[in-house]
GUSEVO-9783 format. One record per residue: residue number from 1; residue in one letter; z, x, y of N, C-alpha, C in turn. Coordinates in steps of 0.2 Angstrom, whole numbers, plus 5000, padded with zeros to 4 digits. Layout:
NODE  seq  type   n.Z   n.X   n.Y  ca.Z  ca.X  ca.Y   c.Z   c.X   c.Y
NODE  NUM     a     Z     X     Y     Z     X     Y     Z     X     Y
...
This chain:
NODE  seq  type   n.Z   n.X   n.Y  ca.Z  ca.X  ca.Y   c.Z   c.X   c.Y
NODE    1     m  4960  4867  4992  4966  4871  4988  4974  4866  4990
NODE    2     r  4978  4867  4985  4983  4862  4985  4987  4866  4989
NODE    3     r  4992  4863  4993  4997  4867  4997  5002  4868  4994
NODE    4     p  5003  4874  4993  5011  4875  4990  5017  4871  4991
NODE    5     r  5023  4871  4987  5029  4865  4987  5031  4869  4994
NODE    6     l  5033  4875  4993  5037  4879  4999  5033  4886  5001
NODE    7     e  5032  4885  5007  5028  4893  5010  5035  4896  5016
NODE    8     v  5031  4902  5015  5036  4906  5022  5037  4903  5028
NODE    9     a  5034  4900  5031  5032  4894  5038  5039  4890  5036
NODE   10     d  5039  4888  5029  5044  4883  5030  5051  4886  5032
NODE   11     v  5053  4893  5027  5058  4895  5028  5061  4898  5036
NODE   12     f  5053  4900  5039  5055  4901  5047  5056  4894  5051
NODE   13     h  5052  4890  5050  5054  4882  5052  5060  4880  5051
NODE   14     r  5064  4879  5047  5071  4879  5046  5076  4881  5047
NODE   15     h  5074  4888  5047  5082  4893  5048  5079  4899  5055
NODE   16     g  5074  4899  5056  5071  4905  5060  5074  4906  5065
NODE   17     a  5075  4900  5071  5078  4901  5076  5086  4903  5076
NODE   18     d  5090  4900  5070  5096  4904  5068  5097  4909  5066
NODE   19     w  5091  4913  5063  5093  4918  5061  5091  4925  5066
NODE   20     r  5085  4921  5069  5085  4926  5076  5090  4926  5082
NODE   21     r  5094  4922  5081  5100  4921  5087  5106  4926  5084
NODE   22     a  5106  4924  5076  5111  4928  5073  5109  4937  5074
NODE   23     n  5104  4938  5073  5102  4945  5072  5100  4949  5079
NODE   24     a  5101  4945  5086  5098  4947  5091  5100  4953  5093
NODE   25     g  5095  4958  5096  5096  4964  5097  5094  4968  5092
NODE   26     h  5093  4965  5085  5093  4970  5079  5086  4968  5076
NODE   27     v  5082  4963  5079  5075  4962  5077  5068  4964  5083
NODE   28     s  5065  4968  5080  5061  4972  5087  5054  4967  5088
NODE   29     l  5051  4967  5092  5045  4963  5095  5042  4962  5092
NODE   30     g  5038  4966  5088  5035  4967  5081  5036  4960  5077
NODE   31     q  5041  4961  5074  5044  4956  5070  5045  4950  5071
NODE   32     l  5047  4949  5079  5047  4943  5080  5041  4940  5080
NODE   33     q  5036  4944  5083  5029  4942  5084  5025  4940  5077
NODE   34     v  5027  4943  5072  5025  4941  5066  5029  4933  5064
NODE   35     m  5034  4932  5063  5037  4926  5062  5034  4921  5067
NODE   36     s  5032  4922  5074  5029  4916  5077  5021  4914  5074
NODE   37     a  5018  4920  5072  5012  4920  5073  5012  4915  5065
NODE   38     i  5016  4916  5059  5017  4914  5053  5019  4905  5054
NODE   39     e  5024  4905  5058  5026  4898  5061  5020  4894  5064
NODE   40     q  5017  4896  5068  5010  4893  5071  5004  4892  5067
NODE   41     c  5004  4897  5060  4997  4896  5056  4994  4890  5054
NODE   42     r  4989  4888  5056  4986  4880  5055  4990  4878  5056
NODE   43     s  4991  4875  5063  4996  4870  5066  4992  4869  5073
NODE   44     a  4994  4864  5075  4990  4862  5080  4991  4867  5088
NODE   45     a  4999  4870  5087  4999  4876  5090  4993  4881  5093
NODE   46     l  4989  4882  5088  4983  4887  5088  4976  4886  5089
NODE   47     g  4976  4877  5090  4970  4873  5091  4967  4872  5085
NODE   48     g  4961  4869  5085  4957  4869  5079  4952  4866  5079
NODE   49     h  4948  4862  5074  4942  4860  5075  4941  4855  5071
NODE   50     v  4936  4850  5071  4934  4844  5067  4929  4846  5062
NODE   51     e  4930  4844  5056  4925  4844  5052  4923  4837  5049
NODE   52     r  4916  4837  5049  4914  4830  5045  4908  4830  5043
NODE   53     c  4909  4826  5036  4903  4826  5031  4898  4824  5035
NODE   54     e  4890  4826  5032  4885  4823  5035  4882  4818  5031
NODE   55     n  4885  4816  5027  4883  4810  5020  4886  4805  5021
NODE   56     c  4894  4805  5022  4898  4800  5022  4901  4799  5028
NODE   57     g  4899  4804  5032  4903  4803  5039  4912  4804  5039
NODE   58     h  4915  4806  5035  4921  4807  5033  4924  4813  5038
NODE   59     s  4929  4813  5040  4929  4820  5045  4937  4821  5043
NODE   60     r  4937  4827  5045  4946  4829  5046  4949  4836  5050
NODE   61     i  4953  4838  5053  4955  4844  5057  4957  4848  5053
NODE   62     a  4953  4853  5055  4955  4859  5052  4959  4863  5058
NODE   63     y  4965  4867  5058  4967  4869  5061  4968  4877  5060
NODE   64     n  4966  4882  5065  4965  4888  5065  4972  4890  5062
NODE   65     s  4968  4897  5059  4974  4902  5058  4976  4908  5061
NODE   66     c  4981  4911  5062  4983  4916  5066  4981  4923  5064
NODE   67     r  4978  4923  5057  4976  4931  5057  4979  4937  5057
NODE   68     n  4986  4935  5055  4991  4941  5057  4990  4943  5049
NODE   69     r  4989  4950  5048  4989  4953  5040  4996  4953  5037
NODE   70     h  5001  4951  5040  5008  4948  5038  5008  4940  5034
NODE   71     c  5003  4937  5037  5004  4930  5034  5002  4927  5028
NODE   72     p  5005  4926  5023  5003  4923  5016  4996  4919  5014
NODE   73     k  4995  4915  5022  4990  4909  5022  4982  4914  5023
NODE   74     c  4983  4920  5027  4978  4922  5030  4975  4929  5027
NODE   75     q  4969  4929  5028  4966  4937  5026  4962  4937  5019
NODE   76     g  4964  4931  5016  4960  4930  5009  4951  4933  5008
NODE   77     a  4948  4932  5012  4941  4932  5014  4940  4941  5015
NODE   78     a  4945  4944  5019  4945  4950  5022  4947  4953  5013
NODE   79     a  4951  4951  5012  4954  4954  5005  4948  4956  5001
NODE   80     q  4943  4948  4999  4939  4949  4994  4933  4954  4997
NODE   81     d  4932  4954  5003  4927  4958  5005  4928  4965  5004
NODE   82     w  4934  4968  5005  4936  4975  5002  4935  4976  4995
NODE   83     l  4937  4970  4992  4937  4972  4984  4929  4972  4983
NODE   84     a  4925  4969  4985  4919  4969  4983  4914  4975  4984
NODE   85     a  4918  4978  4992  4915  4986  4994  4917  4991  4989
NODE   86     r  4924  4990  4987  4928  4997  4983  4922  4996  4977
NODE   87     e  4921  4988  4973  4919  4989  4964  4913  4992  4967
NODE   88     a  4908  4993  4972  4903  4994  4973  4902  5002  4971
NODE   89     d  4909  5004  4975  4908  5013  4976  4910  5015  4969
NODE   90     l  4911  5010  4963  4914  5013  4956  4907  5018  4952
NODE   91     l  4909  5022  4950  4905  5027  4946  4904  5026  4938
NODE   92     p  4899  5027  4936  4898  5026  4927  4903  5029  4924
NODE   93     v  4910  5030  4927  4913  5035  4922  4920  5032  4923
NODE   94     g  4923  5035  4918  4932  5034  4918  4935  5034  4923
NODE   95     y  4940  5031  4924  4944  5030  4930  4952  5032  4928
NODE   96     f  4956  5034  4934  4962  5036  4932  4967  5032  4939
NODE   97     h  4971  5029  4935  4977  5027  4941  4981  5031  4943
NODE   98     v  4983  5033  4949  4986  5039  4950  4992  5034  4956
NODE   99     v  5000  5037  4955  5003  5033  4959  5008  5041  4962
NODE  100     f  5007  5039  4969  5013  5045  4971  5018  5042  4975
NODE  101     t  5025  5043  4974  5031  5038  4975  5036  5044  4979
NODE  102     l  5038  5042  4984  5046  5045  4988  5050  5044  4985
NODE  103     p  5054  5048  4985  5062  5046  4981  5066  5043  4986
NODE  104     a  5071  5039  4983  5074  5033  4986  5078  5037  4992
NODE  105     e  5079  5042  4993  5084  5047  4996  5080  5048  5005
NODE  106     i  5073  5046  5002  5069  5047  5009  5067  5039  5011
NODE  107     s  5070  5034  5009  5068  5029  5010  5069  5025  5016
NODE  108     p  5078  5027  5018  5079  5025  5023  5076  5029  5032
NODE  109     i  5074  5035  5030  5071  5039  5034  5063  5035  5037
NODE  110     a  5060  5035  5030  5053  5030  5032  5054  5023  5034
NODE  111     y  5060  5021  5033  5060  5013  5036  5062  5012  5043
NODE  112     q  5064  5019  5046  5063  5020  5052  5059  5023  5055
NODE  113     n  5055  5026  5052  5050  5031  5055  5042  5029  5051
NODE  114     k  5042  5023  5051  5035  5020  5047  5029  5025  5048
NODE  115     v  5028  5024  5055  5021  5028  5057  5020  5034  5054
NODE  116     v  5025  5038  5056  5025  5046  5052  5026  5048  5047
NODE  117     v  5031  5044  5044  5032  5045  5037  5027  5043  5033
NODE  118     y  5023  5037  5034  5018  5034  5029  5012  5039  5030
NODE  119     d  5011  5040  5038  5005  5046  5039  5006  5053  5035
NODE  120     l  5012  5055  5034  5013  5061  5029  5011  5060  5021
NODE  121     l  5015  5054  5019  5014  5051  5014  5006  5052  5010
NODE  122     f  5001  5049  5015  4995  5048  5015  4993  5056  5013
NODE  123     h  4994  5059  5020  4992  5068  5019  4993  5071  5013
NODE  124     t  5000  5070  5013  5002  5076  5007  5000  5075  5000
NODE  125     a  5000  5066  4999  4997  5066  4991  4988  5067  4992
NODE  126     a  4987  5067  4996  4978  5066  4996  4977  5075  4996
NODE  127     e  4981  5079  5001  4981  5086  4998  4982  5089  4992
NODE  128     t  4989  5086  4990  4990  5087  4982  4985  5088  4977
NODE  129     l  4982  5081  4979  4977  5077  4973  4972  5084  4972
NODE  130     l  4968  5084  4979  4962  5087  4982  4961  5094  4980
NODE  131     t  4970  5096  4980  4969  5106  4980  4971  5106  4972
NODE  132     i  4975  5102  4967  4975  5104  4960  4968  5101  4957
NODE  133     a  4964  5098  4959  4957  5096  4956  4953  5101  4959
NODE  134     a  4952  5104  4963  4948  5109  4965  4951  5117  4963
NODE  135     d  4956  5117  4959  4959  5123  4956  4955  5124  4950
NODE  136     p  4951  5129  4948  4949  5132  4942  4952  5132  4935
NODE  137     k  4959  5131  4935  4962  5132  4932  4964  5124  4929
NODE  138     h  4961  5121  4933  4964  5112  4930  4957  5110  4930
NODE  139     l  4953  5107  4937  4947  5104  4934  4942  5107  4938
NODE  140     g  4943  5109  4943  4937  5115  4946  4932  5109  4949
NODE  141     a  4935  5104  4952  4930  5102  4958  4933  5097  4962
NODE  142     r  4928  5095  4967  4930  5091  4972  4929  5083  4970
NODE  143     i  4934  5080  4972  4934  5073  4969  4935  5068  4974
NODE  144     g  4935  5062  4974  4936  5056  4980  4941  5052  4977
NODE  145     a  4944  5048  4979  4950  5042  4977  4949  5037  4982
NODE  146     t  4951  5031  4982  4954  5025  4985  4960  5026  4984
NODE  147     a  4964  5025  4992  4972  5025  4990  4973  5019  4994
NODE  148     v  4980  5016  4993  4981  5011  4996  4991  5011  4996
NODE  149     l  4992  5009  5002  4999  5011  5003  5004  5005  5002
NODE  150     h  5008  5005  4998  5013  4999  4995  5020  5001  4998
NODE  151     s  5024  4998  5002  5029  5000  5006  5034  4996  5003
NODE  152     w  5033  4993  4995  5039  4989  4992  5037  4989  4987
NODE  153     g  5044  4988  4981  5044  4987  4974  5043  4980  4973
NODE  154     s  5044  4979  4965  5045  4974  4962  5050  4969  4966
NODE  155     t  5055  4970  4969  5060  4966  4969  5060  4965  4977
NODE  156     m  5054  4967  4981  5053  4967  4988  5058  4970  4990
NODE  157     t  5062  4977  4987  5066  4980  4993  5060  4986  4995
NODE  158     h  5064  4990  4999  5057  4996  5004  5056  5001  5000
NODE  159     h  5050  5003  4995  5050  5007  4992  5042  5011  4992
NODE  160     p  5042  5015  4998  5036  5017  4998  5032  5020  4991
NODE  161     h  5027  5021  4992  5022  5022  4987  5014  5022  4988
NODE  162     i  5011  5027  4984  5004  5026  4986  5000  5026  4980
NODE  163     h  4996  5020  4979  4992  5020  4974  4984  5022  4974
NODE  164     m  4982  5026  4969  4973  5028  4970  4971  5026  4964
NODE  165     i  4964  5025  4966  4960  5025  4959  4956  5032  4960
NODE  166     v  4956  5036  4955  4952  5041  4954  4947  5043  4949
NODE  167     p  4942  5043  4951  4938  5045  4944  4938  5051  4941
NODE  168     g  4936  5050  4936  4938  5055  4929  4932  5062  4930
NODE  169     g  4933  5064  4936  4929  5070  4936  4927  5070  4944
NODE  170     g  4922  5076  4944  4921  5078  4952  4915  5081  4952
NODE  171     i  4912  5083  4959  4906  5088  4960  4910  5094  4961
NODE  172     s  4906  5100  4956  4908  5106  4954  4908  5109  4961
NODE  173     l  4912  5116  4962  4913  5117  4968  4908  5123  4972
NODE  174     d  4901  5122  4967  4896  5126  4971  4890  5118  4972
NODE  175     g  4892  5113  4970  4890  5107  4972  4882  5106  4967
NODE  176     t  4884  5109  4960  4877  5108  4957  4878  5104  4951
NODE  177     r  4884  5102  4948  4886  5097  4941  4890  5094  4945
NODE  178     w  4891  5088  4939  4896  5085  4938  4901  5087  4933
NODE  179     v  4909  5090  4938  4912  5090  4931  4918  5087  4928
NODE  180     r  4917  5084  4922  4920  5079  4919  4930  5082  4917
NODE  181     c  4932  5076  4917  4940  5079  4914  4939  5078  4907
NODE  182     k  4944  5080  4905  4946  5081  4896  4946  5072  4894
NODE  183     p  4946  5069  4890  4946  5062  4889  4954  5060  4888
NODE  184     g  4955  5056  4894  4961  5053  4895  4966  5058  4897
NODE  185     f  4963  5064  4902  4969  5066  4905  4964  5071  4911
NODE  186     l  4967  5068  4917  4965  5071  4922  4967  5075  4925
NODE  187     l  4975  5076  4927  4979  5084  4931  4984  5083  4929
NODE  188     p  4988  5088  4927  4996  5090  4925  5000  5085  4929
NODE  189     v  5003  5082  4927  5006  5078  4933  5012  5082  4935
NODE  190     r  5015  5086  4931  5021  5090  4932  5020  5095  4939
NODE  191     v  5012  5098  4939  5010  5103  4942  5008  5098  4950
NODE  192     l  5006  5090  4948  5007  5087  4955  5010  5087  4959
NODE  193     s  5017  5085  4953  5023  5083  4956  5027  5089  4962
NODE  194     h  5026  5096  4958  5028  5101  4962  5027  5102  4969
NODE  195     l  5020  5101  4968  5014  5102  4974  5015  5096  4980
NODE  196     f  5015  5090  4977  5019  5085  4981  5024  5086  4985
NODE  197     r  5030  5087  4982  5037  5088  4982  5037  5093  4990
NODE  198     r  5033  5100  4988  5034  5106  4993  5032  5103  4997
NODE  199     l  5024  5099  4998  5021  5098  5004  5024  5093  5008
NODE  200     f  5026  5089  5005  5028  5083  5009  5035  5085  5013
NODE  201     l  5041  5087  5008  5046  5089  5013  5045  5096  5018
NODE  202     a  5040  5099  5016  5038  5104  5023  5036  5101  5029
NODE  203     a  5031  5096  5027  5027  5091  5034  5033  5087  5037
NODE  204     l  5039  5083  5032  5044  5081  5035  5050  5084  5039
NODE  205     a  5050  5092  5038  5053  5096  5042  5052  5097  5048
NODE  206     d  5045  5099  5048  5040  5101  5053  5042  5095  5058
NODE  207     a  5042  5088  5056  5040  5083  5061  5048  5082  5063
NODE  208     h  5053  5084  5059  5060  5084  5063  5061  5089  5068
NODE  209     a  5057  5094  5067  5058  5101  5072  5054  5100  5078
NODE  210     a  5049  5095  5076  5045  5094  5083  5048  5086  5086
NODE  211     g  5053  5082  5085  5056  5079  5089  5052  5072  5085
NODE  212     r  5048  5071  5081  5045  5066  5080  5047  5061  5076
NODE  213     l  5054  5061  5074  5058  5056  5070  5063  5054  5075
NODE  214     a  5063  5047  5073  5070  5044  5076  5074  5043  5072
NODE  215     f  5082  5042  5073  5086  5039  5067  5092  5034  5071
NODE  216     f  5093  5029  5068  5099  5024  5072  5103  5022  5065
NODE  217     g  5110  5020  5068  5113  5016  5063  5116  5020  5059
NODE  218     k  5117  5021  5052  5120  5023  5047  5116  5031  5046
NODE  219     i  5111  5030  5048  5110  5039  5047  5106  5043  5053
NODE  220     q  5110  5040  5059  5110  5044  5065  5110  5051  5067
NODE  221     d  5116  5052  5062  5119  5060  5062  5113  5065  5059
NODE  222     l  5106  5061  5056  5102  5067  5055  5098  5069  5061
NODE  223     h  5098  5067  5066  5098  5070  5073  5098  5076  5073
NODE  224     c  5104  5080  5068  5108  5087  5069  5102  5091  5065
NODE  225     r  5101  5096  5067  5094  5098  5061  5099  5102  5057
NODE  226     e  5104  5103  5056  5107  5105  5050  5110  5101  5044
NODE  227     t  5113  5093  5048  5113  5089  5043  5106  5087  5039
NODE  228     f  5100  5086  5043  5095  5085  5041  5093  5090  5036
NODE  229     a  5094  5094  5036  5092  5101  5030  5096  5099  5026
NODE  230     a  5103  5098  5027  5107  5095  5020  5106  5091  5018
NODE  231     r  5103  5087  5020  5099  5079  5016  5094  5080  5013
NODE  232     l  5089  5085  5015  5083  5086  5011  5085  5091  5004
NODE  233     a  5090  5095  5006  5091  5101  5002  5090  5099  4993
NODE  234     p  5096  5094  4993  5094  5091  4984  5087  5089  4982
NODE  235     l  5083  5089  4987  5077  5084  4986  5073  5090  4983
NODE  236     k  5074  5097  4985  5069  5102  4982  5071  5103  4975
NODE  237     r  5075  5101  4973  5078  5102  4965  5076  5097  4961
NODE  238     k  5074  5090  4963  5076  5083  4962  5067  5084  4958
NODE  239     r  5066  5079  4952  5058  5079  4950  5056  5072  4954
NODE  240     w  5049  5072  4957  5046  5067  4961  5042  5064  4956
NODE  241     f  5041  5058  4957  5039  5053  4952  5032  5053  4953
NODE  242     v  5027  5055  4951  5019  5056  4949  5017  5052  4945
NODE  243     y  5013  5047  4943  5010  5042  4938  5003  5044  4937
NODE  244     t  4998  5045  4932  4993  5046  4931  4991  5044  4922
NODE  245     k  4987  5038  4923  4984  5038  4917  4977  5033  4917
NODE  246     p  4973  5032  4912  4968  5027  4913  4969  5021  4913
NODE  247     p  4968  5016  4918  4970  5009  4918  4968  5005  4911
NODE  248     f  4972  5003  4908  4970  4998  4902  4965  4994  4903
NODE  249     a  4965  4990  4908  4959  4984  4910  4952  4988  4913
NODE  250     g  4952  4994  4915  4948  4995  4919  4949  4997  4926
NODE  251     p  4945  5002  4929  4946  5002  4939  4947  4995  4939
NODE  252     e  4942  4990  4939  4942  4986  4942  4948  4980  4941
NODE  253     a  4952  4981  4938  4959  4977  4936  4963  4981  4941
NODE  254     v  4963  4987  4943  4968  4990  4946  4966  4988  4953
NODE  255     l  4960  4988  4955  4956  4986  4962  4958  4979  4964
NODE  256     a  4958  4975  4958  4960  4968  4960  4967  4968  4961
NODE  257     y  4971  4971  4959  4979  4970  4961  4981  4974  4967
NODE  258     l  4976  4979  4969  4978  4982  4975  4974  4976  4981
NODE  259     a  4969  4974  4979  4966  4971  4983  4969  4963  4986
NODE  260     r  4976  4962  4983  4980  4957  4985  4985  4956  4989
NODE  261     y  4986  4967  4991  4991  4967  4996  4987  4973  5000
NODE  262     t  4979  4973  5000  4977  4978  5005  4977  4973  5013
NODE  263     h  4977  4965  5012  4977  4963  5018  4983  4960  5021
NODE  264     r  4989  4961  5016  4994  4957  5015  4999  4959  5015
NODE  265     v  5004  4956  5014  5012  4960  5011  5016  4955  5005
NODE  266     a  5020  4959  5003  5023  4957  4997  5024  4949  4995
NODE  267     i  5027  4946  5001  5030  4939  4998  5024  4934  5001
NODE  268     s  5021  4932  4995  5017  4927  4995  5020  4919  4995
NODE  269     n  5018  4913  4997  5019  4908  4996  5019  4906  4990
NODE  270     s  5015  4908  4984  5016  4904  4977  5021  4909  4973
NODE  271     r  5025  4914  4977  5030  4916  4974  5038  4914  4975
NODE  272     l  5039  4910  4980  5044  4905  4983  5047  4900  4977
NODE  273     i  5053  4900  4974  5055  4895  4972  5059  4889  4976
NODE  274     a  5063  4892  4979  5066  4886  4982  5071  4888  4988
NODE  275     l  5073  4884  4992  5076  4887  4998  5083  4880  4998
NODE  276     d  5089  4885  4998  5094  4880  4998  5098  4878  5006
NODE  277     d  5102  4873  5007  5103  4871  5012  5106  4877  5020
NODE  278     r  5107  4881  5014  5108  4887  5019  5103  4893  5021
NODE  279     g  5099  4891  5021  5093  4895  5021  5092  4902  5019
NODE  280     r  5095  4900  5011  5094  4905  5007  5087  4904  5001
NODE  281     p  5083  4910  5003  5078  4907  4998  5078  4911  4992
NODE  282     s  5075  4909  4986  5072  4913  4981  5065  4913  4978
NODE  283     a  5064  4919  4975  5057  4922  4974  5059  4924  4968
NODE  284     t  5051  4923  4965  5050  4928  4959  5048  4933  4960
NODE  285     s  5050  4938  4953  5048  4947  4956  5042  4946  4955
NODE  286     i  5039  4953  4957  5031  4955  4958  5029  4955  4950
NODE  287     t  5031  4958  4947  5028  4962  4939  5029  4956  4935
NODE  288     p  5026  4954  4930  5029  4950  4926  5034  4950  4921
NODE  289     q  5034  4957  4919  5040  4960  4914  5047  4960  4918
NODE  290     r  5046  4958  4923  5054  4959  4928  5052  4950  4930
NODE  291     a  5051  4945  4927  5047  4940  4930  5057  4935  4930
NODE  292     g  5059  4932  4937  5064  4930  4937  5065  4928  4944
NODE  293     a  5072  4925  4945  5075  4924  4953  5076  4931  4956
NODE  294     v  5074  4932  4961  5076  4937  4966  5084  4935  4968
NODE  295     p  5090  4937  4967  5096  4933  4969  5097  4932  4977
NODE  296     h  5100  4926  4979  5101  4925  4985  5106  4931  4990
NODE  297     s  5103  4931  4994  5109  4936  4998  5105  4937  5007
NODE  298     d  5109  4938  5011  5105  4939  5018  5102  4946  5016
NODE  299     a  5100  4949  5011  5096  4955  5011  5090  4951  5010
NODE  300     q  5091  4946  5004  5084  4941  5003  5081  4941  5009
NODE  301     r  5084  4938  5014  5081  4935  5021  5077  4941  5026
NODE  302     r  5081  4947  5024  5076  4952  5028  5071  4954  5024
NODE  303     r  5070  4954  5020  5063  4957  5015  5058  4955  5017
NODE  304     v  5058  4949  5021  5050  4948  5024  5050  4955  5030
NODE  305     h  5056  4958  5033  5054  4961  5041  5054  4968  5035
NODE  306     q  5058  4968  5031  5057  4977  5026  5049  4976  5025
NODE  307     a  5045  4972  5024  5039  4972  5020  5034  4972  5025
NODE  308     l  5035  4972  5031  5033  4974  5036  5028  4979  5039
NODE  309     l  5020  4979  5040  5018  4984  5039  5018  4990  5045
NODE  310     a  5018  4997  5045  5016  5002  5052  5011  5000  5056
NODE  311     p  5011  4998  5062  5007  4998  5067  5000  5002  5064
NODE  312     r  4994  5000  5067  4988  5004  5065  4984  5002  5070
NODE  313     s  4978  5009  5073  4975  5008  5079  4967  5003  5077
NODE  314     s  4966  5004  5070  4960  5000  5070  4960  4996  5062
NODE  315     k  4956  4992  5062  4957  4986  5056  4954  4991  5049
NODE  316     g  4957  4987  5043  4957  4990  5038  4961  4993  5034
NODE  317     v  4961  4995  5029  4966  5000  5025  4965  5006  5028
NODE  318     s  4972  5009  5028  4973  5016  5030  4969  5021  5024
NODE  319     s  4966  5025  5026  4964  5031  5021  4964  5038  5025
NODE  320     h  4964  5044  5022  4965  5050  5023  4956  5053  5023
NODE  321     p  4957  5057  5030  4950  5060  5030  4947  5062  5026
NODE  322     r  4951  5067  5023  4948  5072  5019  4948  5067  5012
NODE  323     l  4949  5063  5009  4949  5058  5004  4941  5054  5004
NODE  324     r  4941  5053  5012  4934  5050  5014  4929  5054  5014
NODE  325     a  4930  5061  5017  4926  5065  5016  4921  5067  5010
NODE  326     t  4927  5067  5006  4924  5068  4998  4925  5062  4993
NODE  327     g  4923  5057  4998  4923  5049  4994  4920  5048  4991
NODE  328     q  4919  5040  4986  4916  5039  4982  4910  5039  4983
NODE  329     r  4908  5038  4989  4899  5036  4990  4896  5043  4989
NODE  330     r  4899  5047  4992  4897  5054  4990  4897  5056  4983
NODE  331     l  4901  5054  4981  4901  5058  4973  4895  5054  4968
NODE  332     q  4896  5046  4971  4891  5043  4967  4883  5045  4968
NODE  333     g  4882  5048  4974  4876  5052  4974  4874  5056  4970
NODE  334     q  4880  5061  4971  4879  5068  4967  4880  5069  4961
NODE  335     h  4883  5062  4958  4884  5061  4952  4877  5058  4948
NODE  336     r  4873  5054  4950  4866  5051  4949  4862  5056  4948
NODE  337     a  4862  5061  4953  4858  5066  4954  4858  5071  4949
NODE  338     s  4864  5073  4946  4866  5076  4942  4864  5073  4934
NODE  339     q  4866  5069  4934  4863  5063  4929  4856  5063  4927
NODE  340     g  4850  5062  4932  4844  5065  4933  4842  5068  4931
NODE  341     a  4846  5076  4932  4842  5082  4929  4843  5082  4923
NODE  342     d  4849  5081  4919  4848  5082  4912  4849  5076  4908
NODE  343     g  4849  5070  4910  4850  5062  4908  4859  5061  4904
NODE  344     c  4862  5066  4906  4870  5066  4904  4874  5068  4909
NODE  345     s  4879  5067  4909  4886  5070  4913  4885  5077  4911
NODE  346     n  4889  5081  4914  4889  5088  4913  4898  5088  4912
NODE  347     g  4899  5092  4906  4905  5091  4905  4907  5099  4909
NODE  348     a  4916  5099  4910  4917  5104  4912  4916  5110  4907
NODE  349     g  4915  5115  4909  4915  5119  4905  4921  5123  4902
């Protein structure tokens, strides 16, 4: 594979030491460890092995990779394995791409409390989807989903949201048949938005009351209960963004998109354009519609750290237990059983 002209490691090698000195006291140990891993990846610092051709005898040194999930050169094989496993879960039904997004006002809180807030985001988005789907006024079925967290937006700024791949139907509440959604329509977006807003704000307020949130710098006054409540009050009236539509290119295309980020973060080597003498990198935006250079600034250099993922206790993509309990494989078996009974899917009554 041809080496990119410019890599994130090059940026760190040339200007990382100066950046760390300039930001001493403001960079966490985890962030420093990520920088070190990326700098040393596939270099003599991590050791290596010799590869030799059995036919011609040609040999070359292959250095070991860091295997850090933030490294743009690692985890490619793991991402492909994840994609293959998720594609095997797909049912022979239509799918919907669903996105739950936190409003911008929550972003500073989430950035300083990633573990707590991201966990709340998964739980409340999952509960919202499962609750509305089970309501007989809507789908009246138990559904499954694959959910992946993205913590950045198209310009690599902090923008937490969850992507879901959801089958267009589920198992009836009595477990006897497959309930199919209406063509091109899964669940009402406004209803999803209202419940998601209520559940998340209630959970966030509970986390604050339990002392699980920390605040620093410009938002340190949110430690005060009254100030925190005043910060959340306008969000109770604001419309929260929830997106749900059938993917134009099918569920496989959305899974392929998500697979690029399940074991990596937003800044990849292929997106770097240039690095000037002052250590200011420029990169293309993520989405083709917004292609172009992201402006130079000190904030641009910090975006590697803004994209760092929250710590996790086990390998793999975060998943909500209720989503897994009513997950794709269970739906897969029950859907096939319902098809075997009458040769076709049962529609919603």
